[in-house]
mmCIF file of the N, C-alpha and C atoms, coordinates in Angstrom:
data_MODEL
# 
_entry.id   MODEL 
# 
loop_
_atom_site.group_PDB 
_atom_site.id 
_atom_site.type_symbol 
_atom_site.label_atom_id 
_atom_site.label_alt_id 
_atom_site.label_comp_id 
_atom_site.label_asym_id 
_atom_site.label_entity_id 
_atom_site.label_seq_id 
_atom_site.pdbx_PDB_ins_code 
_atom_site.Cartn_x 
_atom_site.Cartn_y 
_atom_site.Cartn_z 
_atom_site.occupancy 
_atom_site.B_iso_or_equiv 
_atom_site.pdbx_formal_charge 
_atom_site.auth_seq_id 
_atom_site.auth_comp_id 
_atom_site.auth_asym_id 
_atom_site.auth_atom_id 
_atom_site.pdbx_PDB_model_num 
ATOM 1   N N  . MET A 1 1  ? -7.143  8.642   16.326 1.00 0.00 ? 1  MET A N  1 
ATOM 2   C CA . MET A 1 1  ? -6.736  8.895   17.690 1.00 0.00 ? 1  MET A CA 1 
ATOM 3   C C  . MET A 1 1  ? -5.509  8.056   17.997 1.00 0.00 ? 1  MET A C  1 
ATOM 4   N N  . PRO A 1 2  ? -4.556  8.615   18.680 1.00 0.00 ? 2  PRO A N  1 
ATOM 5   C CA . PRO A 1 2  ? -3.361  7.840   19.008 1.00 0.00 ? 2  PRO A CA 1 
ATOM 6   C C  . PRO A 1 2  ? -3.634  6.830   20.121 1.00 0.00 ? 2  PRO A C  1 
ATOM 7   N N  . LEU A 1 3  ? -2.975  5.698   20.026 1.00 0.00 ? 3  LEU A N  1 
ATOM 8   C CA . LEU A 1 3  ? -3.040  4.691   21.086 1.00 0.00 ? 3  LEU A CA 1 
ATOM 9   C C  . LEU A 1 3  ? -1.735  3.921   21.114 1.00 0.00 ? 3  LEU A C  1 
ATOM 10  N N  . VAL A 1 4  ? -1.486  3.263   22.229 1.00 0.00 ? 4  VAL A N  1 
ATOM 11  C CA . VAL A 1 4  ? -0.278  2.456   22.399 1.00 0.00 ? 4  VAL A CA 1 
ATOM 12  C C  . VAL A 1 4  ? -0.722  1.011   22.563 1.00 0.00 ? 4  VAL A C  1 
ATOM 13  N N  . ILE A 1 5  ? -0.277  0.148   21.669 1.00 0.00 ? 5  ILE A N  1 
ATOM 14  C CA . ILE A 1 5  ? -0.633  -1.259  21.753 1.00 0.00 ? 5  ILE A CA 1 
ATOM 15  C C  . ILE A 1 5  ? 0.236   -1.911  22.812 1.00 0.00 ? 5  ILE A C  1 
ATOM 16  N N  . VAL A 1 6  ? -0.420  -2.543  23.776 1.00 0.00 ? 6  VAL A N  1 
ATOM 17  C CA . VAL A 1 6  ? 0.273   -3.200  24.884 1.00 0.00 ? 6  VAL A CA 1 
ATOM 18  C C  . VAL A 1 6  ? 0.574   -4.646  24.523 1.00 0.00 ? 6  VAL A C  1 
ATOM 19  N N  . ASN A 1 7  ? -0.384  -5.340  23.930 1.00 0.00 ? 7  ASN A N  1 
ATOM 20  C CA . ASN A 1 7  ? -0.153  -6.705  23.459 1.00 0.00 ? 7  ASN A CA 1 
ATOM 21  C C  . ASN A 1 7  ? -1.098  -6.995  22.316 1.00 0.00 ? 7  ASN A C  1 
ATOM 22  N N  . THR A 1 8  ? -0.754  -7.990  21.533 1.00 0.00 ? 8  THR A N  1 
ATOM 23  C CA . THR A 1 8  ? -1.566  -8.341  20.373 1.00 0.00 ? 8  THR A CA 1 
ATOM 24  C C  . THR A 1 8  ? -1.476  -9.835  20.107 1.00 0.00 ? 8  THR A C  1 
ATOM 25  N N  . SER A 1 9  ? -2.472  -10.345 19.406 1.00 0.00 ? 9  SER A N  1 
ATOM 26  C CA . SER A 1 9  ? -2.498  -11.736 18.967 1.00 0.00 ? 9  SER A CA 1 
ATOM 27  C C  . SER A 1 9  ? -3.175  -11.762 17.603 1.00 0.00 ? 9  SER A C  1 
ATOM 28  N N  . VAL A 1 10 ? -3.341  -12.937 17.011 1.00 0.00 ? 10 VAL A N  1 
ATOM 29  C CA . VAL A 1 10 ? -4.004  -13.013 15.705 1.00 0.00 ? 10 VAL A CA 1 
ATOM 30  C C  . VAL A 1 10 ? -5.476  -12.620 15.800 1.00 0.00 ? 10 VAL A C  1 
ATOM 31  N N  . GLY A 1 11 ? -6.055  -12.670 17.011 1.00 0.00 ? 11 GLY A N  1 
ATOM 32  C CA . GLY A 1 11 ? -7.489  -12.393 17.145 1.00 0.00 ? 11 GLY A CA 1 
ATOM 33  C C  . GLY A 1 11 ? -7.856  -11.147 17.918 1.00 0.00 ? 11 GLY A C  1 
ATOM 34  N N  . GLY A 1 12 ? -6.868  -10.432 18.484 1.00 0.00 ? 12 GLY A N  1 
ATOM 35  C CA . GLY A 1 12 ? -7.230  -9.251  19.255 1.00 0.00 ? 12 GLY A CA 1 
ATOM 36  C C  . GLY A 1 12 ? -6.026  -8.492  19.760 1.00 0.00 ? 12 GLY A C  1 
ATOM 37  N N  . LEU A 1 13 ? -6.307  -7.451  20.535 1.00 0.00 ? 13 LEU A N  1 
ATOM 38  C CA . LEU A 1 13 ? -5.234  -6.638  21.098 1.00 0.00 ? 13 LEU A CA 1 
ATOM 39  C C  . LEU A 1 13 ? -5.730  -5.881  22.329 1.00 0.00 ? 13 LEU A C  1 
ATOM 40  N N  . MET A 1 14 ? -4.775  -5.437  23.128 1.00 0.00 ? 14 MET A N  1 
ATOM 41  C CA . MET A 1 14 ? -5.057  -4.530  24.227 1.00 0.00 ? 14 MET A CA 1 
ATOM 42  C C  . MET A 1 14 ? -4.221  -3.291  23.996 1.00 0.00 ? 14 MET A C  1 
ATOM 43  N N  . ALA A 1 15 ? -4.819  -2.118  24.265 1.00 0.00 ? 15 ALA A N  1 
ATOM 44  C CA . ALA A 1 15 ? -4.105  -0.867  24.031 1.00 0.00 ? 15 ALA A CA 1 
ATOM 45  C C  . ALA A 1 15 ? -4.433  0.149   25.113 1.00 0.00 ? 15 ALA A C  1 
ATOM 46  N N  . ARG A 1 16 ? -3.536  1.118   25.272 1.00 0.00 ? 16 ARG A N  1 
ATOM 47  C CA . ARG A 1 16 ? -3.810  2.282   26.115 1.00 0.00 ? 16 ARG A CA 1 
ATOM 48  C C  . ARG A 1 16 ? -4.266  3.394   25.188 1.00 0.00 ? 16 ARG A C  1 
ATOM 49  N N  . CYS A 1 17 ? -5.316  4.098   25.613 1.00 0.00 ? 17 CYS A N  1 
ATOM 50  C CA . CYS A 1 17 ? -5.923  5.100   24.752 1.00 0.00 ? 17 CYS A CA 1 
ATOM 51  C C  . CYS A 1 17 ? -6.570  6.175   25.621 1.00 0.00 ? 17 CYS A C  1 
ATOM 52  N N  . GLU A 1 18 ? -6.319  7.450   25.306 1.00 0.00 ? 18 GLU A N  1 
ATOM 53  C CA . GLU A 1 18 ? -6.915  8.532   26.083 1.00 0.00 ? 18 GLU A CA 1 
ATOM 54  C C  . GLU A 1 18 ? -8.331  8.860   25.640 1.00 0.00 ? 18 GLU A C  1 
ATOM 55  N N  . ALA A 1 19 ? -8.729  8.443   24.444 1.00 0.00 ? 19 ALA A N  1 
ATOM 56  C CA . ALA A 1 19 ? -10.076 8.717   23.944 1.00 0.00 ? 19 ALA A CA 1 
ATOM 57  C C  . ALA A 1 19 ? -11.095 7.857   24.692 1.00 0.00 ? 19 ALA A C  1 
ATOM 58  N N  . ALA A 1 20 ? -12.301 8.364   24.799 1.00 0.00 ? 20 ALA A N  1 
ATOM 59  C CA . ALA A 1 20 ? -13.381 7.617   25.460 1.00 0.00 ? 20 ALA A CA 1 
ATOM 60  C C  . ALA A 1 20 ? -13.929 6.574   24.489 1.00 0.00 ? 20 ALA A C  1 
ATOM 61  N N  . CYS A 1 21 ? -13.629 5.321   24.736 1.00 0.00 ? 21 CYS A N  1 
ATOM 62  C CA . CYS A 1 21 ? -14.138 4.215   23.917 1.00 0.00 ? 21 CYS A CA 1 
ATOM 63  C C  . CYS A 1 21 ? -15.088 3.389   24.770 1.00 0.00 ? 21 CYS A C  1 
ATOM 64  N N  . GLU A 1 22 ? -16.077 2.839   24.133 1.00 0.00 ? 22 GLU A N  1 
ATOM 65  C CA . GLU A 1 22 ? -17.073 2.014   24.804 1.00 0.00 ? 22 GLU A CA 1 
ATOM 66  C C  . GLU A 1 22 ? -17.142 0.643   24.140 1.00 0.00 ? 22 GLU A C  1 
ATOM 67  N N  . PRO A 1 23 ? -17.493 -0.396  24.898 1.00 0.00 ? 23 PRO A N  1 
ATOM 68  C CA . PRO A 1 23 ? -17.702 -1.700  24.273 1.00 0.00 ? 23 PRO A CA 1 
ATOM 69  C C  . PRO A 1 23 ? -18.709 -1.581  23.122 1.00 0.00 ? 23 PRO A C  1 
ATOM 70  N N  . GLY A 1 24 ? -18.355 -2.220  22.016 1.00 0.00 ? 24 GLY A N  1 
ATOM 71  C CA . GLY A 1 24 ? -19.192 -2.172  20.825 1.00 0.00 ? 24 GLY A CA 1 
ATOM 72  C C  . GLY A 1 24 ? -18.702 -1.165  19.793 1.00 0.00 ? 24 GLY A C  1 
ATOM 73  N N  . ASP A 1 25 ? -17.849 -0.210  20.189 1.00 0.00 ? 25 ASP A N  1 
ATOM 74  C CA . ASP A 1 25 ? -17.286 0.744   19.228 1.00 0.00 ? 25 ASP A CA 1 
ATOM 75  C C  . ASP A 1 25 ? -16.444 -0.012  18.205 1.00 0.00 ? 25 ASP A C  1 
ATOM 76  N N  . ARG A 1 26 ? -16.488 0.460   16.972 1.00 0.00 ? 26 ARG A N  1 
ATOM 77  C CA . ARG A 1 26 ? -15.660 -0.110  15.905 1.00 0.00 ? 26 ARG A CA 1 
ATOM 78  C C  . ARG A 1 26 ? -14.548 0.866   15.586 1.00 0.00 ? 26 ARG A C  1 
ATOM 79  N N  . LEU A 1 27 ? -13.326 0.352   15.495 1.00 0.00 ? 27 LEU A N  1 
ATOM 80  C CA . LEU A 1 27 ? -12.149 1.156   15.187 1.00 0.00 ? 27 LEU A CA 1 
ATOM 81  C C  . LEU A 1 27 ? -11.373 0.515   14.052 1.00 0.00 ? 27 LEU A C  1 
ATOM 82  N N  . ARG A 1 28 ? -10.528 1.317   13.408 1.00 0.00 ? 28 ARG A N  1 
ATOM 83  C CA . ARG A 1 28 ? -9.563  0.787   12.428 1.00 0.00 ? 28 ARG A CA 1 
ATOM 84  C C  . ARG A 1 28 ? -8.196  1.127   12.975 1.00 0.00 ? 28 ARG A C  1 
ATOM 85  N N  . ILE A 1 29 ? -7.384  0.111   13.198 1.00 0.00 ? 29 ILE A N  1 
ATOM 86  C CA . ILE A 1 29 ? -6.065  0.282   13.796 1.00 0.00 ? 29 ILE A CA 1 
ATOM 87  C C  . ILE A 1 29 ? -5.006  0.029   12.726 1.00 0.00 ? 29 ILE A C  1 
ATOM 88  N N  . ASP A 1 30 ? -4.141  1.009   12.495 1.00 0.00 ? 30 ASP A N  1 
ATOM 89  C CA . ASP A 1 30 ? -3.054  0.857   11.517 1.00 0.00 ? 30 ASP A CA 1 
ATOM 90  C C  . ASP A 1 30 ? -1.903  0.097   12.155 1.00 0.00 ? 30 ASP A C  1 
ATOM 91  N N  . MET A 1 31 ? -1.553  -1.008  11.532 1.00 0.00 ? 31 MET A N  1 
ATOM 92  C CA . MET A 1 31 ? -0.478  -1.864  12.026 1.00 0.00 ? 31 MET A CA 1 
ATOM 93  C C  . MET A 1 31 ? 0.576   -2.017  10.928 1.00 0.00 ? 31 MET A C  1 
ATOM 94  N N  . PRO A 1 32 ? 1.853   -2.194  11.318 1.00 0.00 ? 32 PRO A N  1 
ATOM 95  C CA . PRO A 1 32 ? 2.887   -2.426  10.303 1.00 0.00 ? 32 PRO A CA 1 
ATOM 96  C C  . PRO A 1 32 ? 2.599   -3.710  9.523  1.00 0.00 ? 32 PRO A C  1 
ATOM 97  N N  . VAL A 1 33 ? 2.994   -3.744  8.291  1.00 0.00 ? 33 VAL A N  1 
ATOM 98  C CA . VAL A 1 33 ? 2.897   -4.889  7.383  1.00 0.00 ? 33 VAL A CA 1 
ATOM 99  C C  . VAL A 1 33 ? 1.452   -5.185  6.970  1.00 0.00 ? 33 VAL A C  1 
ATOM 100 N N  . VAL A 1 34 ? 0.530   -5.348  7.921  1.00 0.00 ? 34 VAL A N  1 
ATOM 101 C CA . VAL A 1 34 ? -0.836  -5.765  7.593  1.00 0.00 ? 34 VAL A CA 1 
ATOM 102 C C  . VAL A 1 34 ? -1.764  -4.598  7.285  1.00 0.00 ? 34 VAL A C  1 
ATOM 103 N N  . GLY A 1 35 ? -1.386  -3.372  7.631  1.00 0.00 ? 35 GLY A N  1 
ATOM 104 C CA . GLY A 1 35 ? -2.204  -2.196  7.330  1.00 0.00 ? 35 GLY A CA 1 
ATOM 105 C C  . GLY A 1 35 ? -3.323  -1.983  8.339  1.00 0.00 ? 35 GLY A C  1 
ATOM 106 N N  . ALA A 1 36 ? -4.412  -1.380  7.869  1.00 0.00 ? 36 ALA A N  1 
ATOM 107 C CA . ALA A 1 36 ? -5.533  -1.029  8.742  1.00 0.00 ? 36 ALA A CA 1 
ATOM 108 C C  . ALA A 1 36 ? -6.380  -2.264  9.046  1.00 0.00 ? 36 ALA A C  1 
ATOM 109 N N  . LEU A 1 37 ? -6.577  -2.518  10.340 1.00 0.00 ? 37 LEU A N  1 
ATOM 110 C CA . LEU A 1 37 ? -7.370  -3.668  10.774 1.00 0.00 ? 37 LEU A CA 1 
ATOM 111 C C  . LEU A 1 37 ? -8.635  -3.185  11.475 1.00 0.00 ? 37 LEU A C  1 
ATOM 112 N N  . PRO A 1 38 ? -9.804  -3.644  11.044 1.00 0.00 ? 38 PRO A N  1 
ATOM 113 C CA . PRO A 1 38 ? -11.024 -3.291  11.767 1.00 0.00 ? 38 PRO A CA 1 
ATOM 114 C C  . PRO A 1 38 ? -11.128 -4.124  13.045 1.00 0.00 ? 38 PRO A C  1 
ATOM 115 N N  . VAL A 1 39 ? -11.413 -3.451  14.156 1.00 0.00 ? 39 VAL A N  1 
ATOM 116 C CA . VAL A 1 39 ? -11.557 -4.127  15.448 1.00 0.00 ? 39 VAL A CA 1 
ATOM 117 C C  . VAL A 1 39 ? -12.826 -3.640  16.135 1.00 0.00 ? 39 VAL A C  1 
ATOM 118 N N  . GLU A 1 40 ? -13.298 -4.427  17.076 1.00 0.00 ? 40 GLU A N  1 
ATOM 119 C CA . GLU A 1 40 ? -14.440 -4.053  17.906 1.00 0.00 ? 40 GLU A CA 1 
ATOM 120 C C  . GLU A 1 40 ? -13.969 -3.984  19.357 1.00 0.00 ? 40 GLU A C  1 
ATOM 121 N N  . VAL A 1 41 ? -14.263 -2.876  20.015 1.00 0.00 ? 41 VAL A N  1 
ATOM 122 C CA . VAL A 1 41 ? -13.908 -2.732  21.425 1.00 0.00 ? 41 VAL A CA 1 
ATOM 123 C C  . VAL A 1 41 ? -14.799 -3.684  22.229 1.00 0.00 ? 41 VAL A C  1 
ATOM 124 N N  . ARG A 1 42 ? -14.187 -4.546  23.012 1.00 0.00 ? 42 ARG A N  1 
ATOM 125 C CA . ARG A 1 42 ? -14.930 -5.510  23.839 1.00 0.00 ? 42 ARG A CA 1 
ATOM 126 C C  . ARG A 1 42 ? -15.036 -5.044  25.276 1.00 0.00 ? 42 ARG A C  1 
ATOM 127 N N  . TRP A 1 43 ? -14.008 -4.294  25.740 1.00 0.00 ? 43 TRP A N  1 
ATOM 128 C CA . TRP A 1 43 ? -14.041 -3.741  27.087 1.00 0.00 ? 43 TRP A CA 1 
ATOM 129 C C  . TRP A 1 43 ? -13.184 -2.479  27.134 1.00 0.00 ? 43 TRP A C  1 
ATOM 130 N N  . ALA A 1 44 ? -13.495 -1.605  28.083 1.00 0.00 ? 44 ALA A N  1 
ATOM 131 C CA . ALA A 1 44 ? -12.732 -0.375  28.293 1.00 0.00 ? 44 ALA A CA 1 
ATOM 132 C C  . ALA A 1 44 ? -12.660 -0.130  29.792 1.00 0.00 ? 44 ALA A C  1 
ATOM 133 N N  . LEU A 1 45 ? -11.439 0.144   30.290 1.00 0.00 ? 45 LEU A N  1 
ATOM 134 C CA . LEU A 1 45 ? -11.261 0.334   31.727 1.00 0.00 ? 45 LEU A CA 1 
ATOM 135 C C  . LEU A 1 45 ? -10.023 1.186   31.987 1.00 0.00 ? 45 LEU A C  1 
ATOM 136 N N  . GLY A 1 46 ? -10.215 2.332   32.612 1.00 0.00 ? 46 GLY A N  1 
ATOM 137 C CA . GLY A 1 46 ? -9.103  3.159   33.055 1.00 0.00 ? 46 GLY A CA 1 
ATOM 138 C C  . GLY A 1 46 ? -8.089  3.512   31.985 1.00 0.00 ? 46 GLY A C  1 
ATOM 139 N N  . GLY A 1 47 ? -8.535  3.904   30.804 1.00 0.00 ? 47 GLY A N  1 
ATOM 140 C CA . GLY A 1 47 ? -7.613  4.270   29.740 1.00 0.00 ? 47 GLY A CA 1 
ATOM 141 C C  . GLY A 1 47 ? -7.062  3.100   28.946 1.00 0.00 ? 47 GLY A C  1 
ATOM 142 N N  . ARG A 1 48 ? -7.563  1.902   29.197 1.00 0.00 ? 48 ARG A N  1 
ATOM 143 C CA . ARG A 1 48 ? -7.161  0.714   28.431 1.00 0.00 ? 48 ARG A CA 1 
ATOM 144 C C  . ARG A 1 48 ? -8.378  0.174   27.699 1.00 0.00 ? 48 ARG A C  1 
ATOM 145 N N  . ILE A 1 49 ? -8.144  -0.419  26.539 1.00 0.00 ? 49 ILE A N  1 
ATOM 146 C CA . ILE A 1 49 ? -9.217  -1.063  25.792 1.00 0.00 ? 49 ILE A CA 1 
ATOM 147 C C  . ILE A 1 49 ? -8.768  -2.444  25.333 1.00 0.00 ? 49 ILE A C  1 
ATOM 148 N N  . GLY A 1 50 ? -9.714  -3.353  25.300 1.00 0.00 ? 50 GLY A N  1 
ATOM 149 C CA . GLY A 1 50 ? -9.497  -4.680  24.745 1.00 0.00 ? 50 GLY A CA 1 
ATOM 150 C C  . GLY A 1 50 ? -10.328 -4.796  23.492 1.00 0.00 ? 50 GLY A C  1 
ATOM 151 N N  . CYS A 1 51 ? -9.704  -5.208  22.403 1.00 0.00 ? 51 CYS A N  1 
ATOM 152 C CA . CYS A 1 51 ? -10.384 -5.250  21.107 1.00 0.00 ? 51 CYS A CA 1 
ATOM 153 C C  . CYS A 1 51 ? -10.288 -6.637  20.485 1.00 0.00 ? 51 CYS A C  1 
ATOM 154 N N  . ARG A 1 52 ? -11.350 -7.000  19.796 1.00 0.00 ? 52 ARG A N  1 
ATOM 155 C CA . ARG A 1 52 ? -11.395 -8.246  19.025 1.00 0.00 ? 52 ARG A CA 1 
ATOM 156 C C  . ARG A 1 52 ? -11.271 -7.876  17.559 1.00 0.00 ? 52 ARG A C  1 
ATOM 157 N N  . MET A 1 53 ? -10.406 -8.568  16.840 1.00 0.00 ? 53 MET A N  1 
ATOM 158 C CA . MET A 1 53 ? -10.304 -8.352  15.397 1.00 0.00 ? 53 MET A CA 1 
ATOM 159 C C  . MET A 1 53 ? -11.617 -8.781  14.752 1.00 0.00 ? 53 MET A C  1 
ATOM 160 N N  . VAL A 1 54 ? -12.118 -7.981  13.836 1.00 0.00 ? 54 VAL A N  1 
ATOM 161 C CA . VAL A 1 54 ? -13.332 -8.360  13.116 1.00 0.00 ? 54 VAL A CA 1 
ATOM 162 C C  . VAL A 1 54 ? -13.073 -9.641  12.336 1.00 0.00 ? 54 VAL A C  1 
ATOM 163 N N  . GLN A 1 55 ? -11.866 -9.759  11.782 1.00 0.00 ? 55 GLN A N  1 
ATOM 164 C CA . GLN A 1 55 ? -11.440 -10.991 11.112 1.00 0.00 ? 55 GLN A CA 1 
ATOM 165 C C  . GLN A 1 55 ? -10.030 -11.302 11.612 1.00 0.00 ? 55 GLN A C  1 
ATOM 166 N N  . SER A 1 56 ? -9.808  -12.496 12.095 1.00 0.00 ? 56 SER A N  1 
ATOM 167 C CA . SER A 1 56 ? -8.487  -12.876 12.601 1.00 0.00 ? 56 SER A CA 1 
ATOM 168 C C  . SER A 1 56 ? -7.430  -12.727 11.516 1.00 0.00 ? 56 SER A C  1 
ATOM 169 N N  . MET A 1 57 ? -6.232  -12.352 11.946 1.00 0.00 ? 57 MET A N  1 
ATOM 170 C CA . MET A 1 57 ? -5.115  -12.232 11.010 1.00 0.00 ? 57 MET A CA 1 
ATOM 171 C C  . MET A 1 57 ? -4.633  -13.607 10.587 1.00 0.00 ? 57 MET A C  1 
ATOM 172 N N  . ASN A 1 58 ? -4.124  -13.669 9.388  1.00 0.00 ? 58 ASN A N  1 
ATOM 173 C CA . ASN A 1 58 ? -3.447  -14.862 8.911  1.00 0.00 ? 58 ASN A CA 1 
ATOM 174 C C  . ASN A 1 58 ? -2.182  -15.010 9.754  1.00 0.00 ? 58 ASN A C  1 
ATOM 175 N N  . PRO A 1 59 ? -1.887  -16.196 10.290 1.00 0.00 ? 59 PRO A N  1 
ATOM 176 C CA . PRO A 1 59 ? -0.698  -16.353 11.137 1.00 0.00 ? 59 PRO A CA 1 
ATOM 177 C C  . PRO A 1 59 ? 0.599   -15.886 10.478 1.00 0.00 ? 59 PRO A C  1 
ATOM 178 N N  . SER A 1 60 ? 0.785   -16.113 9.183  1.00 0.00 ? 60 SER A N  1 
ATOM 179 C CA . SER A 1 60 ? 2.030   -15.671 8.542  1.00 0.00 ? 60 SER A CA 1 
ATOM 180 C C  . SER A 1 60 ? 2.118   -14.145 8.510  1.00 0.00 ? 60 SER A C  1 
ATOM 181 N N  . ASP A 1 61 ? 0.985   -13.452 8.299  1.00 0.00 ? 61 ASP A N  1 
ATOM 182 C CA . ASP A 1 61 ? 0.966   -11.985 8.354  1.00 0.00 ? 61 ASP A CA 1 
ATOM 183 C C  . ASP A 1 61 ? 1.259   -11.505 9.774  1.00 0.00 ? 61 ASP A C  1 
ATOM 184 N N  . TYR A 1 62 ? 0.709   -12.206 10.755 1.00 0.00 ? 62 TYR A N  1 
ATOM 185 C CA . TYR A 1 62 ? 0.930   -11.847 12.154 1.00 0.00 ? 62 TYR A CA 1 
ATOM 186 C C  . TYR A 1 62 ? 2.422   -11.919 12.507 1.00 0.00 ? 62 TYR A C  1 
ATOM 187 N N  . TYR A 1 63 ? 3.088   -13.000 12.112 1.00 0.00 ? 63 TYR A N  1 
ATOM 188 C CA . TYR A 1 63 ? 4.512   -13.146 12.417 1.00 0.00 ? 63 TYR A CA 1 
ATOM 189 C C  . TYR A 1 63 ? 5.359   -12.125 11.660 1.00 0.00 ? 63 TYR A C  1 
ATOM 190 N N  . ALA A 1 64 ? 4.960   -11.786 10.440 1.00 0.00 ? 64 ALA A N  1 
ATOM 191 C CA . ALA A 1 64 ? 5.670   -10.746 9.688  1.00 0.00 ? 64 ALA A CA 1 
ATOM 192 C C  . ALA A 1 64 ? 5.512   -9.400  10.393 1.00 0.00 ? 64 ALA A C  1 
ATOM 193 N N  . MET A 1 65 ? 4.322   -9.125  10.914 1.00 0.00 ? 65 MET A N  1 
ATOM 194 C CA . MET A 1 65 ? 4.080   -7.888  11.641 1.00 0.00 ? 65 MET A CA 1 
ATOM 195 C C  . MET A 1 65 ? 4.936   -7.840  12.907 1.00 0.00 ? 65 MET A C  1 
ATOM 196 N N  . LEU A 1 66 ? 4.985   -8.941  13.656 1.00 0.00 ? 66 LEU A N  1 
ATOM 197 C CA . LEU A 1 66 ? 5.807   -8.984  14.863 1.00 0.00 ? 66 LEU A CA 1 
ATOM 198 C C  . LEU A 1 66 ? 7.287   -8.731  14.531 1.00 0.00 ? 66 LEU A C  1 
ATOM 199 N N  . GLY A 1 67 ? 7.747   -9.307  13.434 1.00 0.00 ? 67 GLY A N  1 
ATOM 200 C CA . GLY A 1 67 ? 9.130   -9.095  13.011 1.00 0.00 ? 67 GLY A CA 1 
ATOM 201 C C  . GLY A 1 67 ? 9.408   -7.627  12.713 1.00 0.00 ? 67 GLY A C  1 
ATOM 202 N N  . ALA A 1 68 ? 8.441   -6.949  12.105 1.00 0.00 ? 68 ALA A N  1 
ATOM 203 C CA . ALA A 1 68 ? 8.607   -5.519  11.805 1.00 0.00 ? 68 ALA A CA 1 
ATOM 204 C C  . ALA A 1 68 ? 8.608   -4.690  13.081 1.00 0.00 ? 68 ALA A C  1 
ATOM 205 N N  . LEU A 1 69 ? 7.846   -5.097  14.083 1.00 0.00 ? 69 LEU A N  1 
ATOM 206 C CA . LEU A 1 69 ? 7.788   -4.362  15.338 1.00 0.00 ? 69 LEU A CA 1 
ATOM 207 C C  . LEU A 1 69 ? 9.092   -4.473  16.131 1.00 0.00 ? 69 LEU A C  1 
ATOM 208 N N  . LYS A 1 70 ? 9.826   -5.546  15.947 1.00 0.00 ? 70 LYS A N  1 
ATOM 209 C CA . LYS A 1 70 ? 11.074  -5.770  16.682 1.00 0.00 ? 70 LYS A CA 1 
ATOM 210 C C  . LYS A 1 70 ? 12.187  -4.854  16.158 1.00 0.00 ? 70 LYS A C  1 
ATOM 211 N N  . ARG A 1 71 ? 12.087  -4.384  14.943 1.00 0.00 ? 71 ARG A N  1 
ATOM 212 C CA . ARG A 1 71 ? 13.163  -3.601  14.315 1.00 0.00 ? 71 ARG A CA 1 
ATOM 213 C C  . ARG A 1 71 ? 13.237  -2.222  14.872 1.00 0.00 ? 71 ARG A C  1 
# 
């Protein structure tokens, strides 16, 4: 399902998503550089979701991903 990532950190993200997601849902989000990341939906409100990474990203991978997003 398509979604738009609004913000991200090494431990989670917030996204806009038209699909009906509920807290506790597990998703795999494809991100540049780091690939598919398993996340758990922690909250859902008005087309937005907050997700916790199942495993936090390595900080160096996170910064490499941010660099790729800026291009």
